[in-house]
C-alpha positions, 0 to 999 in steps of 0.5 A: 494560459501563460502570465505575460505581464510581470508580477510581484513574487515573493520567494522565502528562502531565496538565497539557497541552492534552489532559489539562488537560481530561481530569483534571478530566473524570475527577475531577468526578462530574458530567462522568464516570459516577463521580468517580474518584480521579485522580493527575496526573503532570507536570514540575511547571513550569506550570499546567494550560490550563484552571482547574476547581475539580476540580483541587482534588481531584486529586493532583499528582505532579512527575516529569521523565519523560526523566530517570527513564526514563534511570535506568530508574526511570520505569516503577516509579515509575508502578506504585508508584501502584497505579493500576487505569487509567494513561493516556499523553498523553506517550509519543513513543518505543517504548523508553518505552512498552516500559519502562512496559508491562513495569512495568505488566504485571499491575498494571493493568486498562487502559492508554491511550496517546495516538497521532496520525493522522500514523501514516497519512502523506499522505492518500490517502482522505479522510476517513481512517478507522481501517483505512487504510493506514499510511505515515508520513513523519518521525520523529514519525509513524514512532515513533507507528506503532512504538508503536501496533504494539507495544501492539496486539501486547501487547493480542493477548498479553493486556495491556489496551491501547488507542490513541486517535489525535487529529487536529490539536488546537485549543482555548483556549491552543494554537495551531492548525495552519495550512493550511501545516502549521505553528503560525506564526500569520503564515500566518492573517494573510496569509490574512486579507489575501488574500497569497500563502500557500505550501502543501505538496503543491500544496494537496492535503493535509487538516487534520483539526482536533479540540478538545482537550476532545472528545479527552478526552471520548473517553478518558472514554468509553474508560475507562467502555467498557473491554470494547469498547476493549480491543485497539483502535485509534480516531480521534478527529477532526472529522466532516469534513476541511478542505482545506488551500487552503480552511480557512475555508469558501472564498470566497463570490463567483462570482470567488473560487470560480473562483480557488479551483477552480484552487488545486490544479491548477498542475501537475495531479499529483493531479488527478482528470482530466489537467490540460491547460493552455492551449496544450497542447491540440495536445501532449496529443492528439498523445501520445494519437494516437501511443500509439494508433497504436503500441501498436494497441489492440483491444477495450475492455480494451486501449483502457482500458490505453492510456488508463491509459498516456497518464495516467501519461506525461502526469503524468510530464512534469508532474513535469518540469515542476515541477522545471524551474520551480525554476530557470526564474526564476534569471538566473544558472543557474550558481549554481541553489540546491538545492531541498531547502534551501528549505523550501517548495520541499523539500515541493513536491519530495517531492510530486513524488518521490512523483508520479513513483514513483506513475506509473511504477508505473502506467505499468510495470503498464499496459504489462506488462498490455497486452503480456500481453493482445496476446500472448495475441490473437496466439496465439488468432489463430494457434491457430485457423482464420479464421472460427472463433467466439471469442466465448465464450472470454472471458479464458481463459489463452491461454498455458496453451492454447498449452502444451497445444496444443503438448503435443498436436502433439508427442505426434501428431508422435511417434506419426506418426514412429514409425508412419512408421519402422515403414513404412520398415523394412517396406519395406526388409526382406528378403522372407521365403520361404513356409514349406516344404511337409511332404515337399518337397525343397531343392535347394540346399545350406544353406552354398551361396550363395543363388540369389537372388543376395543373396551370402549363404549359402542358410541365412542367406537364402532357405533360412532356413526350408528342411529339409536337403538330402535325398541319394538313396540 
């Protein structure tokens, strides 16, 4: 359902890069479903990036956000503007959004926050979608993720919030982020001149450029389609990301393509296959053969786990190669600089640390799983006679079967032990004389020694069931 009636809309940071496109779009009837009454909040120290005739209809309110927030008045002053929709383009701290939400609770029908795709951290799957894992690095991404989490929690509790995450902004009046991950225009000059450019994460990062006008249009659509936007978090990015080594589409000549194909394989930490440099073939082959001999895999699953162990170990060695390259070029080994003090080396060191943690987890996981499979295979072979058909047992839990077999064995042993004990007691028990016949006479007195030679009284031995001695009259 669309909102077709003009509303009062407050845009915080309306003279910034996105706001310079957004405010005219909301105010001009031909650019939105209906011309809205727009109030632009800014510090009032600069003009919008883009001139537009609609600025003459937009109310400008000068407000220093940091100073107002420090006094605790910013949320109250925004709420006093009595807007139906508030769009916040300049919120960078969780405390800022909390103050604003508390002031606007119950007073607005829609609150929209401008986030960032930096909440996802390093690219794992490209393109990064809305449901991708969030693992930000750096203060900016961490704080933006905290803001998103807070707003979505508030939306589930009834506050009408929507979050839009733009990619890397481009547009008139704004320097685009370069392949090195900063705004230094000299990087583009070096690329154009064919000079070497150091790239973060071995050139494996991606850029997701988006024009500020497209981001502004996304906010307009979210306002118009409020019913489906409430409580949601959206990406506003280009359809396809651009790899940092190749921001302009890549080389066109075969020679250039051959060089470009090796851009991200200096050390091969994140390559799709194991990267073996010339001269390392024998070392790689020896590692694979030694693992096969020592781990002795049997079957497809065990062989696959051994392959993963080889992959993890090879790339962990690569991590050491990268760190060794930091000091290999220094003639004076006694004064090697700290790589974390060099911006380019610091980014590479962080990439190495991330790769080392990844492959250490892979090595531990595959080793534990292989140990479990081989232990169960041993139990299976020990539990059944040679020649027994085990093909239909599949991946059954042999540890459970082994415990059950042990329980059954112990139970049978106890039963056999009790049976043997009863046999021993029967064997060593004294003979029981047959019961005396009625009318018979016992010739041995009851208190006399038993004639059988046991040394006991007759009444406690063979004469246990004997009748009293009959005396002749």
